[in-house]
Each structure stands twice: as structure tokens, then as C-alpha cells.
N, C-alpha and C positions, 0 to 999 in steps of 0.2 A: 533257659537251657539251650545249649548249642546244637545246632541241627547237624546230623550226619549227612555229608553230601555224598561220599563214595564209599562202598562197602564190598570188600572181598571175602567170599565165603568158600572155604575148601578149594581154592582155585589150584588148578593142576595143569602142567604141560608136559607131555611126554614126547619125546623124539625117538621112535623106535623103542629100544630098551632103556634109554636114558631118561630120568625123570628130572627135568630142568627147573621145574617149579612144583614143589610138593606141598599140598593142602594148605595153601596160604590163606591166613584170616587176618584182616585188619580194617579198621574204619578211618575215615578221615573226616574231620569235622569242618564245618564252614570257617572259612578264613585262617584255616590252620596251615602252617608249614610242616610237612612230615619229612622227615629224612629217611630215605631207603638206602641202607648201608650194607656193606659186606664185602669180602675179598674179591678179586676178580674170578669170573666164572661161578659166582654164587647165585645167579639167577635174576639179578635186579633189571637188567635191561629187558630181559624176557618178560617180566612182570609187567613193565610199562607196556610192552607190545601187546600183552594179554588185555590190558586195561583199554588201550587205544583202539584195539580191534586189528592191529597189524598182524597178529596171529590168532587162529582159533584155540579155544580152550579144550583141554582133554577131559576136564571135570570140573566141578563147581561153577560158580557164577559171580558176576561182577554186576552191581547195582548203582545206579545214579539217582540220588533223592528217592530212593525206594523203588525205582523202576529197573528192571534187568536190562543191561545193555550189551552183555556178552552174546555173541552170535549174530549181532548187528555188523554191517559193513562199516570199515573205519570211516568212511565219509559221512555216514549217518551218526556215528558216535560224536565226530567233530561238530556236526551241525547241532548236537544236543549240548555242546559246551565244553567238550574235552578236547584240549590240543596239547601237542607235544613238540619237542624239539628232539633231534637225534644226536647219538654219541659221535657219529661222523656226519658233518654238516651236509644237508642235501638242498642245494639251491638250483635254480633254473638258469645254467650258464648263458642261454641265448638271450636272456632279458637283462635289463639294467636293474639297479638297486631298487628303484621305486617300483617297478613293475613286478618284481619278486614279491613285495610286500602287498601290492594291489591283488596279487593272486590269492593271498590269504583272506583278504576282505571279500572277494567275489565268492569264494566257496566255503565260508566258514559258518559260525553259529549265527552271528547277526551279519546278514549280507549287505555289502554296499556296492554301488555302481556309478561309473562315470566320475564326475567331478567330485562327488562325495568320497568315493574311494581313493581317489588321487590325494585329496586334501588329508584325508584320515592316514594314509601311508606316510605322508611328509610329517605330519605331527609324531607319529610313532618313530620315524627315523630320528626326529629331533630328541625323542625321549630316550633312545637307546645310545645316543652319542654319534649319530651319522647325519646331523643336520647339513643341509646343502650337498649331500653326496647322492642324491636320488638318480641322477643322469650318469653315474659311474658304471662302467660295464663289471660284471662279478669277477672277471678274471684279473681286474687291477686291485682287488681288495686284499688287505692283510688277513692273517688267520682270525685274529681277534674280530676284525670288521665282518667277516663272514658269518661268525657267530651272532653278531648283533643284528645282521639282516635276518637271519633265521629267527631269532627271538621276536623282531618286529613283525615279521611274516606271520608267526604263531599268534601274537597279540592282535593282529588285524582282524582275525576272526572273533574276536572278544569272548574269549574262553572264560568260563567260570572255574573249571579246574585245569591247571597248567601242570603239565609233567615235563620236567627238565632232566635231561639225561647227560649227566656230567657237563653241563653248559659252562661251568666255571673252570674246567680242566685246561691247562696250558697257559693261563694268564699269569702276567708278571705280578708283583705284589701290588703296584698301583692300579691296574686293571682290575685285580681281584676286589679290591675294597669299592671300586666303582660298580663292579658286577654285584657284590653283596648288597650295596645301597639300591641298586635297581630291583633285584628281587624283593627286598624288604617294601620298596614302593609298591609292587604289584599286589602283595598281601594287603597293604593299606588301602589299595583301590577296592578291595572287597574279594580278590580272587583266593582260591585254594590251590596250594602249591604241593606237589610231590617231587622230592629233589633226590635224584641218585647223585651221590658225591663222594668223593675221597678227601676233599680239602676240609681238614678238621676246623680250621678257623671259621669256615663258612657254616659248618655243621652246628658249631657252637653258638655263633652269633644269629643264625636264622632259624633254627628248627624248634618248634615247640615240642614235638615228640619225634622218635626215631623207631625205625623197625629195622632189625639188623638180620640178614640172611647169611646162610652158609649151606653150600651143597645143595641149594634149592629150597631149603627149609627155614622158617622163622626160628631164630635161636634166642632173641631178646626184644623187648619193646619197653619204652619209657621215655624219660627225658634224656638230652645228650648226655649230662653228667652221669646219669644211672647206667646207660648203656656202654658208655665209653670206660667204665670201671667195672664192668661185668666180666668176671674171669672166663665165661665160656665165649664171650666177644673178643677178649684179649687172646684166647687160645686160637680162635678162628683166623685173626689177623697175624699172629706172631708165632704160632706154633706152641706145642706143650711146654717147651723148655722156658718160655718166657712168661707163662700164664701163672 
């Protein structure tokens, strides 16, 4: 029987009178790739922020391997094995590429120091397609390469649960196939992945299951084929005239 790694129960987030996430419930199994889908403004990134501790919950709770993590500081949740990328890439511009990745190793779930951290960073840069670029300043990187650095830094903490917030957005078709293969390899390594994504090719080829949000609430869940043919999902994305 597959073990549940992450569980959201009645998770709610209010900003004043606005309910951004409304009583969300879903479980994520070990080694699963779960797609978190929905139109812009549906609450997907806010849900990742609630899981990772970047935002406090207004109600409900999040559990990791059966232990509640909601209410813990973000850095504590990271050290328990949950790491994430951001929709807008956040790197440390005063550091070179390698040092950005080393920072993830020093402060993460499995901490590495000194030569071990440097060697680990170089291995991860090779993995994400940036081998030999460790000494480059962040300011000289292309957009796709900044995303690769952020992913390498996230992986440097050796996360068991990886939250990817539109990591594939803005990639050209060749880069997209490389990115899909890279995410698939992370699952093959034994990681659990939650993927916020709009790229349907990636959703179909990567996701075991999908949860679809609209206006902060869950409107569907199931396999990619099931949810992408669901009338409520089509209505949320395209409007009533197309549903």
C-alpha cells in the first residue's frame, strides 16, 4: 500500500474578506506527481505558500507523514523535507551560480558544509544542465538558466516533497522536453512532486493525478484525462459558452 506523504485537511486562507483558498482537502502519495491546476487567480500558488509555510493558515491543517506542519516556520518545514520553487525566480544576485546552490545545501533538510556542499552543488548543476557554469554571476544568466539554478538550489536541500510553481512556464519546446525529463527523473529518485502548471503537455506526461481549483475551491480531482474532460473544469478554464 502506498503511503500518504502530504495531507491537506480543510485548508483555508483569508485575506480580509477574500477567501483565497476555501476548505482544500487532498492527499499526496509517496513518489506521486500531483498536478495542481486551475485558471489564474484560482489559489494554486497560495496553496503552495500554505504548504511551505510562506503564509499562515486561516483554518485547517497540513500534515507531513501524519505529523502536523502547519503553523511551523518556513525554514523548519524546509528542514523536515519540503522545498519549493517560486513563480518569480528568487536568487541571491550577490553570489555566483555555485554559491546560490550551496546556500540550499547549508540550510536545507540534509545539511552539507564545506567541500561536501560545493561538490554536491556542482553535481546538481550538472544534473540541471548547468555543468561548468558554477562561477558565473547570476546577472549573466538567461531566463531558463535562472530557473535551473533555482531548481538546483531547491534540490540541494535533498527534499522529499518538491513544490514546483510553474517551473516549466516560458520554456521553448526543446527546453520544455528537457524540463519534463528532469522532473520525471526527480520522481524516479524517490521524490514526491506537487506541480502547479498550465502546460498541458507536461500535465499529461508527468502527473499521476490532478487537483483542479477555481475561485479558491477544489472543483475536480482524478487522472489528467479525467479532469481535463470534466465539464466543470472546462467551464472554469473556458467559460460557460465552451463547456
